C-alpha positions in Angstrom: -63.0 67.1 -8.4 -60.8 66.7 -11.5 -61.5 63.5 -13.4 -59.9 61.8 -16.4 -61.8 59.1 -18.3 -59.8 56.5 -20.3 -62.2 54.8 -22.7 -61.7 54.0 -26.4 -65.4 53.6 -27.2 -67.1 56.9 -27.7 -70.6 55.8 -26.7 -69.3 54.3 -23.5 -67.3 57.5 -22.7 -70.4 59.7 -23.3 -72.5 57.5 -21.1 -70.0 57.5 -18.2 -69.3 61.2 -18.5 -73.0 62.0 -18.4 -73.5 59.7 -15.4 -70.6 61.3 -13.5 -72.0 64.8 -14.0 -75.4 63.5 -12.7 -73.8 62.0 -9.6 -71.3 64.8 -9.0 -72.4 68.0 -10.7 -69.3 69.9 -9.7 -67.0 67.3 -11.3 -64.6 68.6 -14.0 -63.8 66.0 -16.7 -60.5 67.4 -17.8 -59.6 64.7 -20.4 -60.9 61.9 -22.5 -58.1 59.5 -23.3 -58.6 56.7 -25.8 -55.3 54.9 -26.1 -52.1 54.1 -24.1 -50.0 56.4 -26.3 -52.2 59.4 -25.9 -52.6 58.7 -22.2 -48.8 58.6 -21.6 -48.5 61.9 -23.4 -51.3 63.5 -21.5 -49.9 62.5 -18.1 -46.5 63.7 -19.1 -47.5 67.3 -19.6 -50.6 67.8 -17.4 -51.4 68.1 -13.8 -52.6 64.7 -12.6 -56.3 64.5 -11.7 -58.0 63.6 -8.5 -59.5 60.4 -9.9 -59.3 58.4 -13.1 -61.8 56.0 -14.6 -60.0 53.5 -16.8 -61.2 50.8 -19.2 -59.0 47.7 -18.9 -59.4 46.8 -22.6 -58.1 49.6 -25.0 -57.5 49.4 -28.7 -53.7 49.4 -28.3 -53.3 47.4 -25.1 -54.6 47.2 -21.6 -55.3 49.9 -19.0 -52.6 48.2 -16.8 -50.0 49.1 -19.4 -51.1 52.7 -19.3 -50.8 52.8 -15.6 -47.3 51.2 -15.8 -46.0 53.6 -18.4 -47.7 56.8 -17.3 -47.4 56.2 -13.5 -50.4 58.5 -12.8 -50.4 59.9 -9.2 -54.1 59.4 -8.6 -56.5 56.6 -7.6 -58.3 54.7 -10.3 -61.7 53.1 -10.8 -61.7 50.4 -13.4 -64.5 49.9 -15.9 -64.7 46.7 -17.8 -67.0 44.1 -19.3 -64.8 41.3 -17.8 -64.6 40.2 -14.2 -61.3 38.2 -14.3 -59.1 41.2 -13.8 -60.3 42.2 -10.4 -57.4 40.8 -8.4 -54.8 42.5 -10.7 -56.7 45.7 -10.6 -56.6 46.0 -6.8 -52.8 45.4 -6.8 -52.6 48.9 -8.2 -54.1 52.1 -6.8 -57.5 50.8 -7.8 -60.3 51.7 -5.5 -63.1 50.3 -7.5 -64.0 47.8 -10.2 -67.2 48.6 -12.1 -68.7 46.2 -14.5 -70.2 47.5 -17.8 -72.7 48.8 -18.3 -71.9 50.9 -15.3 -74.8 51.5 -12.9 -75.3 54.9 -11.3 -75.6 53.4 -7.8 -72.2 51.6 -8.1 -70.6 54.7 -9.6 -71.8 56.7 -6.6 -70.4 54.1 -4.2 -67.0 54.2 -5.9 -66.8 58.0 -5.6 -68.0 57.9 -2.0 -65.2 55.4 -1.3 -62.6 57.8 -2.6 -63.9 60.5 -0.3 -63.8 58.1 2.7 -60.2 57.2 1.8 -59.2 60.9 1.6 -60.8 61.5 5.0 -59.0 58.6 6.6 -55.6 59.6 5.1 -55.9 63.2 6.0 -57.1 62.5 9.5 -58.4 65.8 10.6 -60.4 67.1 7.6 -60.6 70.6 9.3 -56.9 71.1 8.6 -57.6 71.1 4.8 -58.2 74.5 3.1 -61.9 75.4 3.0 -63.6 75.4 -0.4 -62.3 78.3 -2.4 -59.4 78.9 0.0 -56.1 78.5 -1.7 -53.0 76.8 -0.2 -50.0 79.0 0.5 -47.8 76.3 -1.3 -47.5 75.7 -5.0 -49.4 72.8 -6.6 -47.6 73.1 -9.9 -44.7 74.8 -11.6 -44.3 76.1 -15.2 -41.3 74.5 -16.8 -39.5 76.0 -19.8 -36.9 74.2 -21.9 -36.0 75.6 -25.3 -39.1 76.8 -26.9 -41.3 74.3 -25.1 -43.5 75.1 -22.0 -45.1 72.5 -19.8 -46.5 72.2 -16.3 -45.1 70.1 -13.5 -47.3 69.0 -10.7 -45.7 69.3 -7.2 -47.0 65.8 -6.3 -44.9 64.4 -9.1 -41.6 65.9 -7.7 -39.4 63.4 -5.8 -36.7 65.9 -5.0 -35.1 69.2 -6.1 -31.4 69.6 -6.3 -28.7 72.0 -7.3 -25.9 71.1 -9.7 -23.4 73.5 -11.3 -25.5 76.5 -10.1 -28.6 75.2 -11.9 -31.6 73.9 -10.0 -33.5 70.8 -11.2 -36.6 68.9 -10.1 -36.5 65.1 -10.5 -39.9 63.4 -10.9 -40.8 60.0 -9.6 -40.7 58.7 -13.2 -37.0 59.7 -13.4 -37.2 62.9 -15.5 -35.1 65.9 -14.7 -36.6 69.4 -15.3 -34.8 72.7 -15.0 -36.4 75.1 -12.5 -36.6 78.9 -12.6 -36.1 79.0 -8.8 -33.2 78.3 -6.6 -33.4 76.0 -3.6 -33.8 78.8 -1.2 -36.9 80.0 -3.0 -38.3 76.5 -3.5 -38.0 75.9 0.2 -40.7 78.6 0.8 -42.9 77.3 -2.0 -43.1 73.6 -1.2 -45.3 72.2 1.6 -43.1 71.6 4.6 -45.3 68.7 5.6 -44.1 66.9 2.4 -40.7 68.4 1.6 -37.6 69.0 3.6 -34.3 70.8 2.9 -31.7 68.2 4.1 -28.6 70.1 3.0 -27.5 72.9 0.7 -28.0 70.7 -2.4 -31.2 68.8 -1.8 -34.9 69.4 -1.0 -36.6 65.9 -0.8 -40.1 64.6 -0.7 -41.1 62.3 2.1 -42.3 59.8 -0.5 -38.9 59.8 -2.2 -37.1 58.3 0.8 -36.3 54.6 0.2 -33.9 53.9 3.0 -32.0 55.8 5.8 -28.9 54.9 7.7 -26.8 56.5 10.4 -23.8 58.1 8.7 -22.1 59.6 11.7 -23.3 60.3 15.2 -25.2 63.4 14.1 -25.7 62.8 10.4 -28.0 60.5 8.3 -27.5 59.2 4.8 -30.7 59.0 2.7 -31.2 56.6 -0.2 -33.7 58.2 -2.6 -36.0 56.9 -5.3 -35.3 57.6 -8.1 -31.7 56.9 -7.1 -28.8 59.3 -7.3 -25.2 58.4 -7.8 -24.1 59.5 -4.4 -26.8 59.3 -1.7 -27.2 62.6 0.0 -26.4 63.2 3.6 -28.6 65.2 6.0 -26.3 68.0 7.3 -25.5 67.9 11.0 -27.2 71.2 11.7 -30.4 69.9 10.1 -30.4 66.4 11.5 -32.4 67.1 14.7 -35.1 69.0 12.7 -35.1 66.2 10.1 -35.9 63.6 12.7 -38.6 65.8 14.1 -40.0 66.1 10.5 -40.0 62.4 10.0 -41.9 61.9 13.3 -44.6 64.2 12.1 -43.3 67.3 13.9 -43.8 65.9 17.4 
């Protein structure tokens, strides 16, 4: 389990990190973030974690501001010395609200809740890759632009599209990134449970679909988020398969 801790007080961070390792020895604490600015930068260039612990009061603002600006694609467990933010916390992807000083029993319950949610969402846990078994689909891509290199997590991709013979990935936060692969190659690299090639120009994520309407008898127009100038249309030859994909393949 990859974990990020957002905490601006070093003693509090050290205590929580030590407690997490005691409760989940296999946990990998991949980052310590101590401000909104550094948090936004970290989530911009790194693969998002499985879980984030986030202090509500930071030196340069609130944890809610970080969530709003960085849009992290992971659940959060809030840590705070104040109890008045609980309702606001659970309007986000918050799955826990731990009062400081954090107790080991409550920490364990929060992590256990995450596992329960994963099992519920996945349904049949047996369908997941076994520990140590890699997925045949890419979880991230290396992106190059100019002299800069960064990684792009697949879960952050809303859709991929081709324009003027160049392929781009657009993320849920609205950024466009040039890809080293064309759509034909990407179609084999992306999980078909989550992505679908609707026409020659677009591969879309299920989560990017905001609205769908009948365009013609055999075609569907798809409104995406982030929005595009001209909403793409599912080609007639892919329409039947697209409906099957929307219905979970059955």
